[in-house]
Structures are given as structure tokens and as C-alpha cells.
N, C-alpha and C positions, 0 to 999 in steps of 0.2 A: 897563803895557803889558797887554796880554796875549800868550796865540802864537797863531799863524795855520797847523796843523800842516797840512803838504801830504798828499794823498791818497797813504798807506802800501800796497804790493799786495806779497804774497807771492808769488815765482813759481816753478814747479815742471815737473817733468817732460819732455819732449820739446822741444826748440823751438819747435817746431810750436806745441806747449800753451803756451810760455810766452805765445809770441804772441799764443794764442785770448782766454786771461786779461787780458793786458794792453788788447788790443783792444777785448773787452767791458765792462770796468770803467772805461775812459778814452776808451770812442768818442765822449761829446759835446766833450770835450776836443781829441780829434784832428783832431774837424772843425773846432775850433774854429783850432789849430794851422795848420789843410791849407790854410784862406782868409789867416790870417795871411801867412804865407810866401809864397801867391799875391799877396796885395799890394804884399807887398816887392820878389819878382821882378820884377815889372810896374814898381811906381814907380820904387823905390830902382832895381835894374838895370837897366831898360829892357829887360827879355826878354819877347818876344809866347810864345802859348802853347805853339804849336808848337817853341819854341825850349826850352824849360823841360823839354818832353815829350820830346823828343830827347836834352836831356843827361839824362833819366832813364832812357830803354832807355840809356844806354851804362852806366851806375852800376849798374843793375839788371843788368847782365852779368857787371861786377866783383862787386860782393857773391857771385852765386851762381858765379863760379870760385873769389875770394881764401877764401871761405867760407860755404861750402855752409849750414852752420848756421843761422849767421847772417841769409840768406837765408829762411828755412823760420821764424826771430821775424817777420820783415818777413811774411812771406805770412800768419800766421797772427791779428799784427797788422789784417792788411787785411778776415779774413775774420771777425774780432768785430769790428772797429768799422762794417764794410758800409761800405769804401771801396774805391776801385781799389789797386791794386799799384802803379799808376805815382804815385800819387798818397804813398803808403807811403814809395817812392821819393826823392822830393822832398824829402820831411822828415830819410831818415837820408843823403846825399846834400844836405842845404839850404847845412854850409857849404863844403863844393866850388864847389856852383854859385852861390849868393851875394858868397862871396870872392873866386873866381877877376872874378866882373862888377864890384864894387865897387874891386878891384884895377888891371884895365883902367881903368877912370873915374879912379882917384884920388881915390875921395871915402872911401877907410875911416876918415879921423876923424871921420865926423860919428857913427858909432857905436862910436867908439873906445873897447875896453871890459876889463874884470877887472883887478884886481887882487891877484897870490897872494903868498905866504909859506910859509919853513920857518922851523923850529927846533929844533936840536938838541935833547938830552936836557942837555949841559953848557949850554944857555943860558937852560933853564927853570929857574924854583923848586922843580917837583917833577919834575923828573929824569923828565921824559915828552917823548918825541920827537912834533913835531904840523907839518902840514901844514894850509893855509888857503887861503881865500880872500872876495872878494864878485867878483857873477857879473854883469857888468850887462849886461842886454838889453833887450827890449822887452818893454813891462808889460802887455799883456793876449797874450803866452807862457803856456801853462797847461804844468805839470811836474808829476811825482809824484817819488816815492821808493820802489824797488825795494831788497825782498831777493828777492835770485834762490838758488835754492838748488838745484846740481848737483851730480852723484857728483865729487869730494875737492877744489872750490870754492861756497864762500858770501861771496856780492857782496851787500853797502848801498851803494845810494848815488842819484842822482839822476840822473832825465832829464826828457828835454823828449817830454809825451804824443805817442806816435805813430814816436819813437824806441827804435830797436832797443837791449837791454842797459841799460848805466851807462855816465857820462864823467867825475862827481866822484865818487868814495865811496874806499871800505875793503875789502877781503875779509880774510878769516879767515887768510891767512898775514900781515897784518899791512902786506901794500899797497896805500899809497892815492896817490890824485891830484886832481891838480889841472886846471886846463885855462885858457889866455890863448888870444886870437887874435893872427894876425899876419899882416900883408900885403907883399907884394915886388914887383917889376916879373918876376919869375921866375916867380909863379902863373899856372898854365894847367890848365883842370880838362880840356883833351883829354889830359893827358898819362893819365888815368888809373888814378893811381896808390889804394893803401890813403885810403878813404874816413875821414879825421879820426875818424867815430864808432866804425868797426871799429879803428881804433890803440884806441882808449879802452877800448874792452868786452875788448880782447882783452889790454892791460898790467892791465886788473884782474883777468885770471885769472892775472895770474903770483905765481910764488914767493918771486920777490927782486925788488930796486929794479933791478939789469944786467938779467935778463930782461925787464924792464917795459921799459926804454930799448929794449931789444932788439927789440921792438913797435913802438915808439914811431918807431924808425927807419928801420924796414924800405924797401925800394927807394931810400934815399939815394945806396951805393955804383952804384946805375944809373941813377939821374937820375931816378928813378921815382916823383917823389914830386910831389902836385897841388897844392898848398897848402903854405905858411909855417905854422905853427904854435906855440906854447908849452905846453910841458907841466911842471908842476909834480910831481914822485913824491919819496914817500916811503917809508922800509921799519925794518926792526928795527936793517938796520945802513947804512942813511943816508938824505941827500934831497939830489936831483938835479933842478936844473933842466936843461930841454933846449930849447935852442932851433932847432926845425925849421926850416928852407930845404929848397924843392925841388931845389938841387943841393948841400947841405952840409947837415950839422948840431955844434949846440956845445953839449956838458955842461960844467955849472958847477956845481961840486960848494959844497954849503951846509957851510960851515967855523963856523958859529954861530947864526947870523941870515942868512935870503936873503930878498928883497924881487925879484921881477918884477910886470911890468904889460906894457903894449904895443907894446911897441919892442924891436928888438935889439940887445946889449949891444955891438956891435959888427960891424952891416951887412956894410961894403968887407971883413971878414974871410970871413965868407960866400961869397960873391962877390954882392951882392945889395943892391938900393938899395931902399927902403923907400919904396910909392908916393905916401905923403902928408907925406912929411918937410920942405915948403917948408910945410906948413900947423903951428897952434899945437894939437896936439892935448895930451888933458890927460892923457895918460901918465906925461907925468915928473913933474907935479905927486904924481899919486896915489901914484908907486914913491918919490919922494922925497919924501914925508909920512910915507908908510908908514915908511919906513925909518925915519926921523928918531922915528918912537913908540917904533919896539920895540928901535931902539939896537941896541949889540950884545950884549944879558942883561946878565944873567941877566932872562929875561923870565915876570913872575907871570901864569900863564893867567888866571886870574878878570879882568885889564884886559882880556883881546882883546878884547873885547864892544862894549867903552866905544871902542878903540880903531877897529875896525869902524864903528863908527857915529859919527865922525870926519865935519866939515863943513867943517873949515879950507878954506880955494879957493873955495868957494862952490859955482858951477857946476862945477867941477874938482875935489872933494871924492872921496872915497871911499865913504863914503855915498851913492851920488848919486839924484836925483830928476829926474824930467821938466822939461823947463824952456821953460817958457809960451810966449817968442818963439821956439821953434822951431818947422819945421813938424811938424806930428803925428807924419810919417813920419820923423820923425830922432827922435824924444823918444825916451830908454832913461831906467831906473831900473837902482837894484841890484836883479834881482831873486832873489838866493838869497845869503847870507852864509854861509858854514863854517867850521868849525875842526873836522879831524879828527884825534884823539887817537892817535898809530898802534901807539903800546904797547898800550894797551886794546880799538884795533878799534871804536872809537866817536865818533859824527858829530852836531855839533851845528852846527841850523843854525834861519836863519830867513827864510821864505818872502817876497818884498820886503825893499826897504829893514830892516837892521837895527833902525837907530832907531823903527821904529813898531811894536815884537814883542817878545819875550823867546825867546829860542834854545830850541828842541827839541831833546830831545837824545835818540837814540835808539841803540843801541848791538846786536854783534853777540854 
């Protein structure tokens, strides 16, 4: 196998300057992602251009009100890539717009994706804390690895071209983040809460796990969260999983080894119903398989790549590939496999299914 590294950018300066660098370097990839999500929002979610633009306008106001610096990054990306700000807003709010539509239609099982894990030091043979995941998404999505250098904080991680900041990664305080999609009947983009990608960016600016969890759960007390989501947070002091629903949140402490896929552990306790629970999604197979492979420890970190390349359960495997029998717009694969060494501030990844390439390691 050979390595297939992602484009790797270093961003610094003002938020607008960071955005300009991002936009100029990834202009072609940003254009491809805009076209990708336009198709998905039309074909999968059934939204018209007018509906997409109206939702983008709502979230552009949310970004500007909630975090002016983030909006400045978006404006820089738009200018640097030569794209309309509305199109960049759709990318940055695509979680709310797309997942709300899927939840309303009850079809999120078609793109059921992502399996995360956490491993405490005492459960690792080398005594180092880790989190990681297989991030399963559309085969044609364009992505990049960013190193963002700001006063008092440096963040290393993964994003989709055109989405500001980082959503899977680690910072120089050792706070790390992985993500999973969740859906429920309470998801509603019209709440206009803090967008998913702004939550992840704020979390990766945190100095502690507790601070990161606070950013990820902002708005829960006021019932102001738009969409369900799941976050695996690691830091020097702990690993915790956060199940976020629009009406409540659940924190699950890692006590050795912890696995989470795309279902709530107890949706009724959070007051939600998962819109696809009458279907047989892959989330349970993937969750159970990775739990079996990791066991309760001790886990040898050298064996993690082989576990993430596992093809047991075929189409429901941890390492996922497009299914030819599905409609093209329903096909997904493991777009990123990542293992984050919290103690070393180090990220190892494959772009695409991990069975097809060696892991590339990048460190802060």
C-alpha cells in the first residue's frame, strides 16, 4: 500500500487572512464541494434552490452573530476561492440543512456513517491516551488537513474544503475531537442554534475537556440546539463522549475503552426518537464489531490500523466501500480514518478507506 496524503495547509494571521489562504489554495476543491452538496440537497433532501438559499441566509446571520471571527474566515474563503458567500455558507451549515431534511424525511439510514473510539492510558499497552474514528461520507467529497496558528492556540486537523476551521483534530493543549452524525425527530434547522461546524471549531480551541464539552453543548439548557450530533472528546485528563440532542445532552465517560457509532445509547432518556429506528442501519454492527475488536484493553496501538481496516459484516463493515447495488447518490465510503495520540499531539490518518493506503502521521 502507498500513502495518499491530503492537501496540508498552514493558516495564520487574522481570520480573514486564514480564510483567504484556505480559499486560494483549495479553490477547485471548494467548487467541487459546492456542486456536491447542491446535488445532495436537491436529490436527497428534495430542497429547491430557493429553499437552500433561504436557509443559508438564516445561518449566515447566525454565524455573524455567534462568532464574527468565524464569519470573517468564511468571507475570506469566499473571496479567495471566487465563490459567493452564500455558497460558502451552505457548506458551513450543511450539517443543519442536510440532516434536518433527512430527519424530516426519516431517511438518514441511507447515509448512516462514522464509528469513533476512545482509549485511556491504562487501557493502552504504551500508556498513551487516544481517540479516533472512521469517518464515512460521500466518495466525491474534497478534504484537507489544516494547521491553524493563532495567538495562544495551534490546532491541527481535518476539514472539508470550504468549511472554516477544523472539525476532527487536536490542539496544542492536547484537546482532541472526533465526530459522529446522529438524527432525531426533534431536529429542526429553524431553531438556528450554534451550527455543528462552529461547535467543533470552538471545542478545538479549548484548554480542557470540560471546556470543550461546554462549547459542544451550548444551547441545550435553552432548547436552542438545531440538530442532534455526537462528539468523542479526548484530553490529557479524560476521554468523554457527548450525545447531543436538541432537547438534552448525555455525557458518557470512558472507563478504559469506549466506542460510539450513529445511535443514541438511550434516546428515550433524552426525550427523542431516532427517525430511522424502524430500519436496520449499519450503526449497531459497526459499534458492536469495533467494541469486540478493541475489547477492554490493553490495546496495542500498533494494531489499531488493522482493526479500522476490518471488513467483517460486508456492507456493514467498519472499513466501508461504495455498494454498487445502491443508487449513486446513496453510496458512501470511509473518507477518512484517523487515530489521534492525545499525549503526543499527533494525528495519523488515511484519506479514503484505510485498507487502501498506509497511515500518514502529522504532529504538532
